C-alpha positions in Angstrom: 37.9 -26.7 -47.6 35.1 -25.0 -44.8 32.8 -24.0 -47.7 33.3 -27.2 -49.7 32.3 -28.5 -46.4 28.9 -26.8 -46.4 25.4 -28.7 -48.2 24.1 -26.2 -49.8 21.5 -28.3 -52.0 18.2 -29.4 -50.9 19.1 -33.1 -52.3 22.5 -32.5 -49.8 20.8 -31.8 -47.0 18.5 -34.5 -47.3 21.3 -36.6 -47.6 23.0 -35.5 -44.6 19.4 -35.7 -42.5 18.9 -39.2 -43.6 22.7 -40.2 -43.0 22.0 -38.7 -39.3 18.7 -40.9 -38.7 20.4 -44.0 -39.8 23.4 -43.6 -37.3 21.1 -43.1 -34.8 19.5 -46.0 -35.2 22.1 -48.1 -35.8 23.2 -47.0 -32.0 19.8 -47.4 -30.7 20.1 -51.4 -31.6 23.6 -51.6 -30.6 22.7 -50.2 -27.2 19.4 -53.2 -27.3 21.9 -55.8 -28.2 24.4 -54.5 -25.4 21.4 -54.6 -22.5 19.8 -57.6 -24.2 23.9 -59.4 -24.0 24.4 -58.1 -20.4 20.8 -59.7 -18.9 21.2 -62.9 -20.7 25.4 -63.1 -19.2 23.4 -62.3 -15.9 21.1 -65.2 -15.8 23.2 -67.3 -17.2 26.3 -66.7 -14.6 23.2 -67.6 -12.1 22.7 -70.9 -13.3 26.1 -72.2 -13.8 27.2 -71.1 -9.7 23.9 -72.6 -8.7 24.4 -76.0 -10.6 28.2 -76.2 -9.4 27.7 -75.2 -5.5 24.8 -77.7 -5.4 26.9 -80.4 -7.1 30.4 -79.7 -4.9 28.4 -79.4 -1.6 27.6 -83.6 -1.9 30.7 -83.8 -2.7 31.4 -87.0 -0.8 34.0 -86.4 2.4 33.3 -82.8 2.5 30.9 -82.5 5.4 33.7 -85.1 7.3 36.9 -82.7 6.2 34.7 -79.6 8.1 34.4 -81.8 10.8 38.5 -82.7 10.9 41.5 -81.2 13.1 42.7 -79.4 9.8 39.7 -78.7 7.2 41.5 -76.3 5.0 44.2 -78.9 4.4 41.7 -81.2 2.4 39.3 -78.1 1.4 41.5 -75.4 -0.3 42.9 -78.0 -2.8 39.7 -79.4 -3.8 38.0 -75.6 -4.2 41.3 -74.3 -6.4 40.5 -77.4 -8.4 36.9 -76.9 -8.9 37.6 -73.2 -9.8 40.1 -73.6 -12.5 37.8 -76.3 -13.6 34.9 -74.7 -13.8 35.7 -71.1 -15.2 34.4 -69.3 -11.5 35.8 -66.6 -9.8 35.6 -67.9 -6.9 34.7 -70.5 -4.1 34.5 -70.2 -0.6 33.8 -72.8 1.9 32.8 -71.6 5.7 32.1 -73.4 8.5 28.6 -72.2 10.1 29.7 -69.6 12.3 31.2 -68.1 9.5 35.2 -69.0 9.7 36.7 -68.9 6.1 38.3 -72.8 5.5 38.7 -72.9 1.6 39.2 -69.2 -0.3 40.3 -69.6 -3.9 40.4 -65.6 -4.7 42.1 -64.3 -2.0 43.6 -67.2 0.3 45.0 -64.4 2.8 41.0 -64.5 4.3 41.3 -68.1 4.8 40.4 -68.2 8.9 38.3 -64.7 8.8 34.7 -63.9 8.8 32.7 -64.2 6.2 30.7 -61.1 5.0 27.1 -61.0 4.4 23.9 -62.7 5.2 24.3 -66.7 4.7 21.9 -67.8 7.2 19.3 -68.1 3.9 20.9 -70.5 2.3 19.7 -73.0 5.1 16.5 -73.2 3.5 18.0 -73.7 0.1 20.5 -72.7 -2.1 20.6 -68.8 -1.9 21.7 -66.8 -5.0 22.0 -63.1 -5.2 23.7 -60.4 -8.1 25.7 -57.5 -6.1 27.2 -54.2 -8.1 31.0 -54.6 -6.5 34.0 -52.8 -8.1 34.9 -55.1 -11.0 31.1 -55.4 -11.7 28.2 -57.4 -11.5 28.9 -60.2 -9.4 26.7 -63.6 -8.8 27.2 -65.3 -6.1 25.6 -68.8 -5.0 25.5 -69.8 -1.2 24.5 -73.4 -0.2 24.6 -75.3 2.9 26.8 -78.4 3.4 25.0 -80.6 5.3 25.9 -84.5 7.3 24.4 -87.6 7.0 22.0 -87.0 9.7 20.9 -83.7 7.7 22.5 -81.6 10.5 24.7 -78.4 8.7 28.6 -78.6 8.4 28.8 -75.3 7.0 28.4 -73.5 3.7 29.7 -73.5 0.6 30.0 -70.4 -1.7 30.5 -70.2 -5.7 30.9 -66.7 -7.4 31.3 -65.8 -10.6 31.5 -61.8 -12.5 29.7 -60.7 -15.8 32.0 -60.9 -18.0 31.2 -58.4 -21.4 28.9 -59.2 -24.0 31.2 -58.6 -26.8 30.8 -61.9 -27.9 26.9 -62.1 -28.6 27.0 -58.4 -29.7 29.6 -59.5 -32.4 27.6 -61.9 -33.6 24.7 -59.6 -34.9 27.0 -56.7 -35.8 27.1 -57.8 -39.0 23.5 -57.8 -39.9 23.4 -54.2 -37.9 26.0 -52.6 -40.4 24.4 -54.5 -42.9 21.0 -53.0 -42.6 22.4 -49.4 -42.3 24.1 -49.6 -45.5 21.2 -50.7 -47.0 18.9 -47.9 -45.8 22.1 -45.6 -46.7 21.8 -46.7 -50.4 17.7 -46.0 -50.3 19.0 -42.5 -48.8 21.1 -42.4 -51.5 18.3 -43.2 -54.3 16.3 -40.8 -52.8 18.7 -37.7 -53.0 19.4 -38.4 -56.7 15.4 -38.1 -57.0 14.7 -34.9 -54.9 17.8 -33.4 -57.3 16.0 -33.9 -60.3 12.8 -33.1 -59.1 14.8 -29.7 -58.1 15.8 -29.2 -61.7 12.2 -29.8 -63.0 11.0 -26.8 -60.3 13.6 -24.7 -61.6 13.3 -25.1 -65.4 16.6 -26.4 -65.7 18.6 -23.9 -64.4 21.9 -25.3 -63.4 24.6 -24.0 -61.0 26.1 -21.9 -63.7 22.5 -19.9 -64.6 21.7 -19.6 -61.0 25.3 -17.7 -60.8 24.3 -15.3 -63.6 21.1 -14.6 -62.7 22.7 -14.0 -59.1 25.1 -11.4 -61.0 22.3 -9.5 -62.7 20.2 -9.4 -59.5 24.1 -8.1 -57.8 23.6 -5.2 -60.7 20.6 -4.1 -60.3 21.0 -3.2 -56.6 24.0 -1.5 -56.9 22.7 0.5 -59.9 19.8 2.1 -58.5 19.9 5.0 -57.2 18.1 4.3 -53.7 20.1 2.8 -51.0 19.2 -0.9 -49.9 20.5 -2.2 -46.5 20.2 -6.1 -45.4 20.1 -6.5 -41.5 20.3 -10.2 -40.5 18.6 -11.0 -37.2 21.8 -10.6 -35.3 21.4 -6.9 -35.9 24.8 -7.4 -38.4 24.8 -6.3 -41.6 24.1 -8.6 -44.7 24.4 -6.2 -47.4 24.7 -2.7 -48.6 24.4 -1.2 -51.9 26.5 1.4 -53.0 23.5 4.4 -52.5 23.5 3.1 -48.7 26.9 3.4 -48.2 26.7 7.0 -49.5 23.8 8.2 -47.9 24.5 6.6 -44.3 28.6 6.9 -45.1 29.2 3.2 -43.9 33.0 2.2 -44.1 33.9 -0.1 -47.0 34.2 -3.3 -45.1 30.7 -3.0 -43.6 29.4 -6.3 -44.4 29.5 -8.7 -40.8 29.4 -5.7 -38.7 26.9 -4.9 -36.1 24.9 -2.0 -36.9 25.6 -0.6 -33.2 28.7 0.2 -34.3 28.3 2.2 -37.2 27.6 5.4 -35.9 24.4 5.8 -37.6 21.1 8.2 -35.7 19.9 6.0 -32.7 16.6 6.2 -33.7 17.3 4.9 -37.3 19.8 2.2 -35.9 17.0 1.3 -33.6 14.8 0.5 -36.7 17.4 -1.4 -38.5 17.4 -3.8 -35.8 14.2 -4.2 -34.3 12.7 -5.6 -37.5 9.4 -4.0 -37.5 7.6 -2.7 -40.2 8.0 1.2 -41.2 7.1 3.2 -44.1 8.4 6.8 -44.6 9.9 7.4 -41.6 12.2 10.3 -41.4 15.7 10.4 -40.0 18.9 13.2 -39.9 22.4 11.9 -41.6 24.3 15.1 -40.9 22.7 17.7 -42.9 20.3 15.5 -44.8 16.9 14.1 -44.0 16.6 10.4 -45.3 13.5 8.9 -45.6 13.4 4.9 -44.2 11.2 2.2 -45.7 11.7 -1.2 -43.2 10.4 -4.3 -44.3 11.3 -7.9 -42.1 12.2 -10.9 -44.2 10.5 -13.4 -42.7 7.5 -13.2 -43.5 8.4 -13.7 -47.3 10.5 -16.9 -47.2 13.7 -15.3 -46.0 15.1 -15.7 -42.6 15.1 -13.4 -39.6 16.6 -10.2 -40.5 14.9 -6.8 -42.6 15.6 -4.8 -45.5 15.4 -1.2 -45.6 15.4 1.3 -48.5 16.5 4.6 -48.2 16.7 7.8 -50.1 17.9 11.3 -49.8 14.5 13.4 -48.6 15.8 16.9 -47.6 13.0 18.6 -48.9 11.1 17.3 -46.3 13.2 19.3 -43.7 10.8 21.8 -43.4 7.7 19.4 -42.6 9.8 17.7 -39.9 10.0 20.8 -38.3 6.6 20.8 -38.5 6.1 17.4 -37.1 9.0 18.1 -34.5 6.6 21.1 -33.5 3.5 19.1 -32.7 5.5 16.4 -31.3 6.6 18.9 -28.6 3.0 20.2 -28.1 1.5 17.2 -28.1 4.7 16.3 -25.3 3.4 19.5 -23.6 -0.2 18.8 -22.9 0.5 14.9 -21.5 3.5 17.1 -18.9 0.6 19.5 -18.2 -1.7 16.6 -17.2 0.4 15.3 -15.3 1.4 18.6 -12.9 -1.4 20.3 -13.3 -3.8 19.3 -10.4 -1.5 17.5 -8.3 -3.5 18.9 -4.9 -7.1 20.1 -4.9 -5.8 23.8 -3.5 -7.5 26.4 -6.1 -4.7 29.0 -6.2 -1.8 26.0 -6.2 -3.3 24.3 -9.4 -3.6 27.7 -10.7 0.1 28.1 -9.8 0.7 24.2 -11.5 -0.6 25.9 -15.3 1.7 28.7 -15.5 5.0 26.6 -14.4 4.3 23.7 -17.0 3.5 26.5 -20.0 6.8 28.8 -19.4 9.1 28.5 -21.0 8.1 25.6 -23.7 5.1 27.5 -25.0 5.4 30.7 -23.6 7.4 33.3 -21.8 5.2 34.8 -18.8 1.5 33.8 -18.4 -1.5 34.5 -16.1 -4.2 32.9 -14.4 -7.3 34.9 -13.1 -10.0 33.6 -11.3 -13.9 34.7 -10.2 -13.9 35.4 -6.6 -16.3 33.2 -6.2 -14.1 30.2 -7.7 -12.1 30.8 -4.9 -14.3 30.2 -2.2 -15.5 27.3 -3.9 -18.8 28.8 -5.1 -20.1 28.4 -9.0 -18.8 31.9 -10.7 -21.9 34.8 -11.1 -23.2 34.9 -14.4 -21.3 37.6 -16.5 -18.2 37.1 -14.8 -15.3 38.9 -16.3 -18.0 40.6 -18.7 -17.5 44.6 -18.4 -19.8 45.5 -15.6 -20.0 42.1 -14.5 -18.5 40.8 -11.5 -14.4 40.8 -11.8 -11.9 38.4 -11.9 -8.2 38.5 -9.5 -5.2 37.4 -10.7 -4.0 34.3 -8.9 -0.7 33.1 -10.8 1.8 34.5 -12.4 5.3 33.8 -13.7 7.4 33.9 -16.4 11.5 33.3 -17.6 12.3 36.2 -15.5 11.0 37.2 -12.4 10.2 41.2 -13.1 7.5 41.2 -15.1 5.7 44.1 -15.9 2.1 42.6 -15.2 -0.2 43.1 -12.5 0.7 41.1 -9.3 -0.8 38.8 -7.7 -4.2 39.7 -5.7 -5.0 42.5 -8.4 -8.4 42.5 -10.1 -8.9 42.5 -13.4 -11.9 44.0 -15.1 -12.0 43.4 -18.5 -12.8 46.1 -20.9 -15.5 45.1 -24.0 -12.6 44.4 -26.3 -9.6 43.4 -24.5 -8.2 40.0 -25.0 -10.3 39.0 -21.6 -13.5 39.9 -22.3 -13.3 38.5 -25.8 -12.3 35.3 -24.8 -15.2 34.9 -21.6 -17.9 36.3 -24.0 -17.3 34.0 -26.8 -16.1 31.0 -25.1 -12.8 30.9 -27.5 -9.3 31.7 -26.9 -8.6 35.2 -28.4 -5.1 36.7 -30.0 -3.4 39.6 -30.1 -0.7 38.9 -32.6 0.6 42.4 -32.2 0.0 44.6 -29.0 0.8 47.7 -30.2 -2.1 47.6 -32.3 -4.2 46.5 -29.7 -6.0 49.5 -28.7 -8.7 47.6 -26.2 -6.1 46.4 -24.2 -4.1 49.5 -24.4 -7.1 51.7 -23.2 -7.7 49.6 -20.5 -4.7 51.1 -18.4 -2.2 52.9 -20.9 0.5 53.2 -18.3 0.5 49.3 -17.3 0.0 48.7 -21.3 3.2 50.9 -22.3 4.9 49.3 -19.5 4.7 46.2 -20.6 5.3 47.2 -24.0 8.5 48.5 -23.1 9.4 45.1 -21.2 9.6 43.8 -24.8 6.6 41.8 -24.7 5.1 41.7 -28.0 1.8 39.2 -28.3 -0.7 36.9 -26.3 -3.3 34.3 -26.3 -5.8 34.8 -23.5 -8.2 31.5 -23.2 -11.5 31.0 -20.9 -10.9 28.5 -18.3 -14.6 26.6 -19.1 -15.8 23.7 -17.0 -19.3 22.0 -16.9 -20.3 25.4 -18.8 -18.9 27.3 -16.0 -16.8 30.5 -16.8 -14.0 30.1 -14.0 -11.4 33.0 -15.3 -9.0 32.8 -17.9 -5.5 32.5 -18.3 -3.2 34.8 -20.2 -0.2 33.3 -22.3 2.4 36.3 -23.4 5.5 36.1 -25.9 8.4 38.5 -25.4 11.4 39.9 -27.0 13.0 37.3 -29.9 10.3 34.7 -29.3 8.2 34.4 -32.5 4.5 35.9 -31.8 1.3 33.6 -31.2 0.1 32.2 -34.3 -3.3 30.9 -35.4 -2.3 27.4 -34.8 -0.8 28.3 -31.4 -4.7 29.5 -30.2 -6.1 25.8 -31.3 -3.1 24.6 -29.0 -3.9 27.0 -26.1 -7.4 25.8 -26.6 -6.8 22.4 -26.3 -4.1 23.2 -23.3 -6.8 24.9 -21.0 -9.8 23.0 -21.6 -7.8 20.1 -19.4 -6.2 22.4 -17.0 -10.0 24.3 -16.6 -11.4 20.4 -15.2 -8.3 20.4 -12.5 -9.3 23.9 -11.4 -12.5 23.1 -11.5 -12.3 20.2 -9.6 -10.0 21.7 -6.7 -12.9 24.2 -6.3 -15.6 22.0 -6.1 -13.3 20.0 -3.1 -12.8 23.5 -1.6 -16.5 24.3 -1.6 -16.6 20.6 -0.3 -14.3 21.0 2.6 -15.3 24.8 3.6 -18.9 23.5 4.2 -17.6 20.1 6.3 -15.3 23.0 8.0 -18.3 24.9 8.7 -20.2 22.1 9.9 -17.2 20.9 11.8 -17.2 24.3 13.9 -20.9 24.4 14.2 -20.8 21.0 15.9 -17.6 22.0 18.3 -17.9 23.8 21.7 -18.0 28.0 20.9 -15.9 28.2 24.4 -15.8 26.4 27.8 -18.7 26.6 29.9 -18.3 28.8 33.5 -17.5 26.2 36.6 -15.4 26.2 39.5 -13.7 22.8 39.8 -11.6 23.5 37.2 -9.2 26.0 35.2 -8.8 25.0 31.7 -7.7 26.1 28.5 -7.9 24.4 25.1 -6.5 24.6 21.4 -8.4 23.0 18.4 -6.4 23.3 14.8 -8.3 21.3 11.7 -6.1 19.4 9.6 -4.7 21.8 6.3 -6.9 20.1 4.0 -8.9 17.4 5.7 -11.9 18.0 7.6 -11.9 15.2 10.6 -13.7 13.9 13.4 -11.9 15.2 16.9 -14.0 17.0 19.5 -13.5 18.3 23.0 -15.8 19.5 26.1 -16.3 20.4 29.5 -19.3 19.5 31.2 -20.7 20.7 34.1 -22.1 18.1 36.6 -23.9 18.2 39.9 -22.8 18.4 42.9 -20.1 21.2 41.2 -18.0 18.5 39.4 -16.6 18.8 36.0 -16.8 16.3 33.4 -13.7 16.5 30.7 -14.0 14.4 27.2 -11.8 13.9 24.1 -12.6 12.0 21.4 -11.5 11.3 18.0 -13.6 9.5 15.2 -11.9 7.4 12.3 -11.5 9.0 9.4 -11.7 12.1 7.7 -14.4 14.1 5.5 -18.3 15.5 6.1 -18.9 11.9 7.6 -16.5 11.7 10.0 -17.5 16.0 11.2 -21.3 14.0 11.1 -20.7 11.7 13.0 -18.5 13.1 15.7 -21.2 15.5 16.1 -23.6 12.6 17.3 -21.0 11.1 19.4 -20.5 14.9 21.1 -24.5 14.8 21.4 -24.3 11.3 23.1 -21.8 12.1 25.8 -23.6 15.4 26.5 -27.1 13.4 27.4 -24.8 10.5 28.9 -23.1 12.5 31.1 -26.5 14.1 31.9 -27.5 10.9 33.3 -24.3 11.2 35.8 -23.4 7.8 34.8 -19.5 6.5 36.0 -17.1 6.9 33.2 -17.0 3.4 31.9 -20.7 3.2 32.2 -20.9 6.3 29.5 -18.3 4.5 27.6 -19.8 1.1 27.3 -23.2 2.9 26.5 -21.3 5.1 23.7 -19.6 1.7 22.1 -23.2 0.6 21.7 -24.1 3.8 19.9 -21.5 3.4 17.6 -21.7 -0.2 17.2 -25.3 0.9 16.1 -24.5 3.6 14.0 -21.9 1.2 11.7 -24.6 -1.6 11.1 -26.4 1.2 8.7 -25.7 1.9 5.5 -21.9 1.7 5.0 -20.5 5.5 4.3 -17.4 5.8 2.7 -15.2 8.4 4.1 -13.4 10.8 1.6 -10.1 8.9 1.7 -9.9 6.4 4.3 -12.6 4.6 3.5 -15.4 3.1 5.8 -15.9 4.8 9.0 -15.4 2.0 11.3 -15.1 3.6 15.3 -13.8 6.5 17.7 -11.5 6.5 20.5 -12.7 8.6 23.5 -11.3 9.7 26.9 -13.8 10.6 29.6 -13.0 12.1 33.2 -15.1 13.3 35.9 -13.6 15.5 38.7 -14.8 16.1 42.1 -13.8 19.7 43.4 -15.0 18.5 46.9 -12.8 15.7 47.6 -10.3 16.0 45.0 -11.1 12.6 43.8 -10.7 11.8 40.2 -12.3 9.1 37.6 -11.7 8.1 34.4 -11.4 5.8 31.6 -10.2 5.7 28.0 -11.6 3.8 24.6 -8.6 3.3 22.5 -7.5 6.6 23.1 -4.2 8.3 24.0 -3.4 8.2 27.6 -3.5 11.6 29.4 -1.0 13.7 31.0 -0.4 14.1 34.6 1.9 17.7 35.8 1.6 17.0 39.8 2.1 20.5 41.8 6.0 19.4 42.5 6.9 19.2 38.7 6.7 15.8 38.0 5.2 14.9 34.5 3.5 11.4 34.2 0.9 9.4 31.5 -1.5 8.1 34.0 -1.0 4.4 34.3 -5.0 3.7 32.3 -5.9 0.8 30.8 -6.7 1.4 27.0 -9.7 0.0 26.2 -10.9 -1.3 22.5 -11.9 1.6 20.6 -15.4 2.4 20.4 -17.5 0.4 18.4 -15.6 -2.7 18.5 -17.6 -3.9 21.1 -17.3 -7.7 23.9 -14.7 -6.0 25.7 -15.8 -4.0 29.1 -14.1 -0.6 29.7 -12.2 -0.1 33.2 -12.1 3.0 35.3 -9.0 4.2 37.1 -9.7 6.5 40.0 -6.9 9.1 41.1 -6.9 11.7 44.1 -5.2 15.2 42.8 -4.6 17.8 44.7 -5.3 21.6 44.0 -2.8 22.9 41.4 -2.7 19.4 39.2 -2.5 19.8 35.6 -4.4 17.4 33.6 -3.6 16.8 29.6 -5.9 15.7 27.6 -5.0 15.6 23.9 -5.8 13.7 20.4 -3.3 11.5 18.9 -3.0 14.3 16.0 -0.9 16.2 18.1 1.8 13.6 18.6 2.0 11.7 15.2 1.9 12.9 11.9 4.1 11.7 8.8 7.2 12.4 10.3 7.4 11.1 14.2 5.6 8.0 15.7 3.7 7.3 18.7 6.5 7.1 20.9 8.1 10.1 19.5 5.7 12.0 19.8 4.5 11.1 23.2 8.0 11.5 24.7 8.6 15.0 22.4 4.6 16.0 24.8 6.2 15.0 28.1 9.7 17.0 27.4 7.1 20.2 26.6 5.2 20.0 29.5 8.2 19.3 31.6 9.8 22.5 30.7 7.0 24.8 31.0 6.8 26.5 34.2 5.4 25.8 37.3 3.3 28.8 37.5 2.0 28.6 34.1 -1.5 29.1 33.3 -3.6 26.6 31.2 -3.6 29.3 28.3 0.3 29.4 28.3 0.7 25.6 28.6 -1.5 25.3 25.6 0.4 27.6 23.4 3.7 26.3 24.7 3.0 22.6 23.6 1.6 23.7 20.4 4.4 25.4 19.7 6.7 22.8 20.0 4.9 19.9 18.6 2.2 21.2 16.1 3.9 20.9 12.7 3.1 24.1 10.2 0.8 21.9 7.8 -0.9 19.5 10.3 -2.4 16.0 8.1 -4.6 15.4 10.9 -7.4 17.3 13.3 -5.7 18.5 16.8 -7.1 18.8 20.2 -5.4 19.9 23.2 -7.2 20.0 26.6 -5.8 21.4 29.6 -7.7 21.4 33.0 -5.9 22.6 36.6 -8.1 21.4 39.5 -9.0 24.0 42.5 -10.5 21.9 45.9 -13.0 23.7 47.3 -12.8 25.0 50.7 -13.7 23.4 54.2 -15.9 26.5 55.2 -17.8 25.5 51.2 -19.2 22.2 52.4 -21.5 21.2 55.6 -22.3 17.6 55.9 -24.6 15.4 58.6 -25.5 12.3 59.3 -29.7 11.5 59.4 -30.9 9.0 62.1 -33.2 7.0 60.7 -36.1 8.4 62.3 -38.7 10.9 61.1 -38.2 12.9 64.2 -34.7 13.6 62.8 -36.0 16.0 59.8 -36.9 18.9 62.2 -33.5 18.8 63.6 -31.0 18.7 60.5 -33.7 21.2 59.3 -32.9 23.5 61.9 -29.0 22.6 61.3 -29.4 23.7 57.6 -30.7 26.6 58.2 -28.4 27.6 60.8 -25.5 26.7 58.3 -27.1 29.1 55.8 -27.2 31.9 58.6 -23.6 31.4 58.6 -23.4 31.8 54.5 -25.6 34.8 54.4 -27.8 32.8 52.5 -31.0 33.5 55.3 -33.3 34.5 52.0 -32.5 31.0 50.9 -33.9 29.8 54.4 -37.2 28.9 53.8 -37.3 27.6 50.2 -33.7 25.5 51.2 -35.4 24.1 54.5 -38.4 23.0 52.6 -36.8 21.1 49.9 -34.3 19.4 52.2 -37.7 18.4 54.2 -39.0 16.6 51.6 -35.9 14.9 50.2 -35.0 14.0 53.5 -38.4 12.5 54.5 -38.7 10.6 50.9 -34.9 8.8 52.0 -36.6 7.9 55.5 -39.7 6.6 53.4 -38.3 4.5 50.6 -34.5 4.8 51.0 -31.9 3.0 53.5 -29.6 3.3 55.7 -27.4 5.2 55.7 -28.7 8.5 55.5 -26.6 11.6 54.5 -27.5 15.3 54.1 -24.6 17.9 52.1 -25.0 21.5 51.3 -22.1 22.7 48.8 -22.0 27.1 48.9 -20.2 28.0 45.5 -21.8 30.0 42.7 -24.8 28.4 43.4 -26.3 26.1 46.5 -26.3 22.7 46.0 -28.5 20.5 48.4 -27.5 16.8 48.8 -29.2 13.9 50.4 -27.7 10.2 49.5 -29.1 6.8 51.1 -28.2 3.2 50.3 -31.1 2.4 48.2 -30.7 2.3 44.3 -34.8 2.8 43.8 -35.3 6.4 42.4 -38.3 9.0 42.9 -40.3 10.1 39.8 -42.1 13.5 39.5 -45.6 12.9 38.6 -48.8 15.2 38.9 -51.2 14.1 42.1 -54.7 13.9 41.8 -57.0 16.4 43.6 -57.9 13.7 46.1 -54.5 11.8 47.0 -53.1 12.6 50.4 -49.2 12.4 49.0 -47.2 12.5 45.8 -46.8 16.4 45.8 -43.3 16.5 47.2 -40.9 16.0 44.4 -43.4 18.4 42.4 -42.4 20.8 45.0 -39.0 20.0 45.2 -38.8 20.9 41.3 -41.1 23.8 41.2 -38.5 25.8 44.1 -35.5 24.3 43.0 -33.5 25.6 39.8 -32.3 21.8 38.9 -32.8 18.8 40.5 -31.8 15.0 39.9 -30.6 11.6 40.9 -27.3 10.3 40.3 -26.4 6.9 41.6 -23.3 5.7 43.5 -21.4 2.3 44.4 -23.3 2.3 47.6 -27.1 3.8 46.9 -28.2 7.0 45.1 -28.2 11.3 46.0 -30.5 13.1 45.1 -30.0 16.9 44.7 -31.3 20.6 44.0 -29.7 23.4 42.8 -31.0 26.9 44.1 -29.5 30.7 43.0 -27.6 32.4 45.7 -30.7 35.2 45.2 -34.0 33.6 45.9 -36.2 35.5 42.9 -39.1 37.6 43.4 -42.7 36.4 43.0 -41.4 32.9 43.1 -44.4 31.5 45.4 -46.6 34.0 43.5 -45.4 32.1 40.5 -45.9 28.6 41.8 -49.9 29.8 42.2 -50.7 31.1 38.8 
């Protein structure tokens, strides 16, 4: 029955389509009629209720009934009578206050207040349509007036819109008549289509078409090539006898999904994919099947494909070769991913060995020129007899007890050896039978016999060449039951090595650039700490493992035996970061020579970094454009124990007090250098002798496994656990052992300083009255102090220098004026006053009466200068503790 209902002919399908269209049109027309009838009923109900309400409101005595003592007795019978005679659904009469006096639909509501707004009826009849549970309701309300025109009450007439069956029913005959006519026309069209199809099939009827199908089926199953037709849903539609035999299909295979037939996964995927394929080979038990697959949709069929299958067992050998070729292509692809993951030359060579063992060779070795390991270009004749030797840098194999030269051994290829042949010719050299390779055995017979006894029987030695440079060789070995290398293996080895050589050369060039950057960085960093008496200092500097950064530190002696401590970090890595570090370090040294306070020095350094950023954009090796730096600058005075410091975006320093307390200095962070726009703040501390100041860069406390907060806490713990009497050198060692990872990813700088304080006997101070007569008194007092210190031989020059400086302060300065002498590794004389005017050294003319005082000071003192304070300036001079011979004679020459 089900098959009979199917319409297989085109004419029948056209008829069904026409029938569906007619049904849709009839439904649309019927819907339109219903909507029109509904609209007409609503409009008619509105007119009816309006006419009835207006007419009933003018009924004589209606207003008097509303004003009577019992309106309901008169109005209710009247309303019921009008409702029945007019066919309305309800009539309501109510007073001006909304109280019902007559209610036909629900008499129990009499005496209750009406719902809704009835005040619009004061202006005239008011009609409204509402949707209620019973259907659309049309209601008209009018006012009942007295003879004098006043309103006595209201009257509402309601009507529920009825169904439109009547109107629609009158038009249904016309509608169905048109549908029947359309079907008649469709039937005629179907007959015409059927006749046209018979003409197109040359008069073949169903019987003839059946015979054609039977012939087609007989031919299909008689051919000795499997035919398999798969539908768009991945189910088998047809399988001939040969396909069943080749694929060992079950008897009832039609309609079953291909995925359930137990076929080779690749073949099953091809059959359901619908893609075109030509002579693709797939295994089936002990056979190899060649499959051709074509989609049926482009040729007028539905979604699906038809596949032809034939037995091609004779292609088994070719398939093996294809599989070997595919495996080698996969090896080249995998080697491209595994070789060159780092920019380390030896690591890259070992990655090459690991990539080819055991998929291509049982053992592999790599030898490189010494210059390549340093990052330099190899010398001409590398690896050739008499030329520079090559060194083994990587070895690996299927076993770890290999008999080859170990890593680090130097290889000197003799003429005729595979290595020498490969380097000289630039092509891979094959030794298919090592027992017959006389030159290879003659180089080191003992080692050769050991290799042969191990079972190694063949090798390929390929040159590692990149950009015209011979970097070294890679040698592949096979042993035991492995098939000896052949000529096709040589071609593959050359292709593989050509790609690996590029990675090794990239690592070589990076090594060279890294070595150059490290050399530049080392040349820009301090070689050691200067001699000074204010602090006992020690430092540690550790560059990143594979990247050169811009961290730096400095201990800078300042006038008056003061010392400046500096730690900084340039953003980024590479040559540009190192060069920028050198420029900033030089700038700090120059600014420190001006004896600027920490906040002013950082402000000038900030302007310098901002100016550097305005030049050409320079890309950092890894992190992009270098845009700034951080810095911490501190000045310690051993005479007073006063320490002033400021920082620009740098981690805060750590203070280790003499009682063992460890804390971070509460120092405003400030913006990093180069940001600009914000001032820097100076924090001043009073440090007891023996206090430790610990300055560092962020590489010490942060890395990929540790965030900043954790690192700072670890730094405090390591300092708190150190011995109280530990030297700065021991503190540096303990901190590095606790915090520095084995392979640091960033530069690390650490500077530890223990403060010292001058003895009172090393300092002498005098206040100078503001009169020139005081010069001689102060000069005599200074001479007496020099005698106490045992520096009588410096008396003349020191008194002369002080005379000139005090005289200048009295003449050009302002009160108060003070003289201070400091004795340590040298003698320092200082004259301070409240003026900010600095003296300038000049050459006086022969006729000038003055202008030679500072010239004398500059000649007699080893150094002299001016520094500004919050209340003026200090002019200082420094002399060695022993007076040089013939000092005055040299001045006269």
